[in-house]
C-alpha positions in Angstrom: 4.3 -7.2 0.2 7.2 -5.3 2.3 8.3 -5.6 6.0 8.5 -2.6 8.2 10.6 -3.6 11.6 9.9 -1.3 14.6 11.4 -1.6 17.9 9.7 -2.1 20.7 10.1 -3.1 24.5 9.6 -7.0 25.3 8.6 -8.2 28.2 11.8 -8.5 31.1 13.6 -11.4 30.9 14.4 -13.9 33.3 18.4 -14.6 33.7 20.4 -16.8 36.1 23.1 -15.1 37.4 25.6 -16.8 38.8 26.8 -13.7 41.3 23.5 -14.2 43.1 23.2 -17.4 44.6 20.6 -16.9 47.0 18.6 -14.7 43.7 18.9 -17.3 40.7 17.0 -14.7 38.4 17.7 -11.3 37.1 15.5 -9.1 35.2 16.9 -7.3 32.3 14.9 -4.9 29.3 15.4 -5.7 26.1 14.4 -4.4 22.3 13.1 -6.8 19.8 12.0 -6.6 16.5 8.3 -6.6 15.6 7.6 -7.1 12.3 4.4 -5.7 10.8 3.8 -5.5 7.4 2.5 -2.5 4.9 1.3 -2.4 1.4 3.3 -1.4 -1.8 2.8 2.2 -3.0 0.3 2.2 -5.4 2.3 4.8 -7.8 5.2 2.2 -8.2 2.6 -0.6 -8.4 0.8 0.0 -11.9 3.4 2.4 -13.2 2.5 2.0 -17.0 4.7 3.5 -20.1 1.4 6.1 -20.6 2.7 7.4 -17.5 6.3 7.0 -18.3 5.5 9.0 -21.7 4.1 12.1 -19.6 7.0 12.4 -17.6 9.2 12.0 -21.3 7.6 14.1 -23.2 8.2 17.1 -20.7 12.0 16.3 -21.7 14.4 16.8 -24.4 15.8 13.3 -23.7 16.0 11.0 -26.2 15.1 7.2 -26.3 18.5 6.1 -25.9 19.1 8.7 -23.2 15.7 7.6 -21.0 16.9 4.2 -21.8 20.7 4.5 -20.0 19.1 6.5 -16.8 16.6 3.7 -16.4 19.0 1.3 -17.0 16.7 -0.4 -19.5 17.5 -1.2 -23.0 15.9 0.7 -26.0 14.3 -2.6 -27.2 12.4 -2.4 -23.7 10.9 0.8 -23.8 10.0 0.3 -27.1 8.2 -3.3 -25.9 6.7 -1.4 -23.2 5.1 1.5 -25.1 4.3 -1.1 -27.8 2.0 -2.7 -25.1 1.7 0.1 -22.7 3.8 -2.6 -20.1 4.2 -2.1 -16.8 7.5 -1.2 -15.1 9.3 -2.7 -12.3 9.0 -0.5 -9.1 12.8 0.1 -9.7 12.8 1.3 -13.1 9.3 3.5 -11.9 11.3 4.9 -8.6 14.1 6.5 -10.9 11.0 8.0 -13.4 9.4 9.7 -10.5 13.0 10.4 -9.4 13.9 12.2 -13.1 10.5 13.6 -12.8 11.7 15.5 -9.8 15.0 16.7 -11.5 13.3 18.1 -14.4 10.9 19.5 -12.2 14.0 21.5 -10.2 15.7 21.7 -13.1 12.7 24.2 -15.5 12.2 26.0 -11.7 16.1 26.7 -12.0 16.7 27.5 -15.3 12.9 28.4 -16.4 12.6 25.6 -19.3 13.8 21.9 -19.1 16.0 22.6 -22.5 18.4 24.9 -20.3 18.6 22.9 -17.8 19.3 19.6 -20.3 22.0 21.7 -22.0 23.1 22.8 -18.7 23.7 19.5 -17.5 25.4 18.3 -21.2 28.1 20.7 -20.4 29.3 18.7 -17.2 28.8 21.9 -14.8 31.5 22.4 -12.2 29.7 22.2 -8.2 31.7 21.9 -4.7 31.8 17.9 -5.0 33.1 17.9 -8.3 31.4 17.8 -12.2 28.2 17.3 -12.5 27.3 15.4 -16.1 24.5 13.6 -17.7 25.6 10.4 -16.8 25.0 11.9 -13.3 21.1 10.9 -13.6 22.1 7.4 -13.4 22.9 6.7 -10.5 21.1 7.9 -7.2 23.5 9.6 -5.6 24.5 11.4 -8.7 20.8 12.5 -8.9 21.0 14.2 -5.1 23.5 15.7 -6.5 22.1 17.6 -9.2 19.3 18.4 -6.9 21.3 19.8 -4.6 22.9 22.2 -7.2 20.0 22.6 -8.4 19.2 23.7 -4.6 21.9 26.3 -4.8 21.2 27.2 -7.7 17.8 28.7 -7.0 19.3 30.1 -3.7 21.7 32.0 -5.9 24.5 30.4 -4.4 26.5 29.2 -7.3 29.3 27.4 -6.4 
């Protein structure tokens, strides 16, 4: 269950004021949080190994590389494969982020294999070097997506 906080105006509060002896109250407008529940995202809730396999089959990454970018052990991936296990939402989200990266890489280079080899060569960009290890963090994934967007727009810096 996820809780979302939104800020809305509350009713005016009465607060005593030492500056106004005749009027012991003054009105103050104050915003406060209103809590409501939100249903979890369905795609992350039941993300099985078979759904992961559809993504993994599109990429030339090895089993060990997938384990590294998902922050899982190879043994855990093997266990998920054997039982068609359900990924924890954090790993499912990372797999879906990587699917987006692979899609953008294919759009920029024509084939995911070309994108994979480009990333393995540790290309330069304005913010520094990229590498395959960039795919292990959210900020690294964002940097890769930024560079792919630049390549698609014809900006090779």
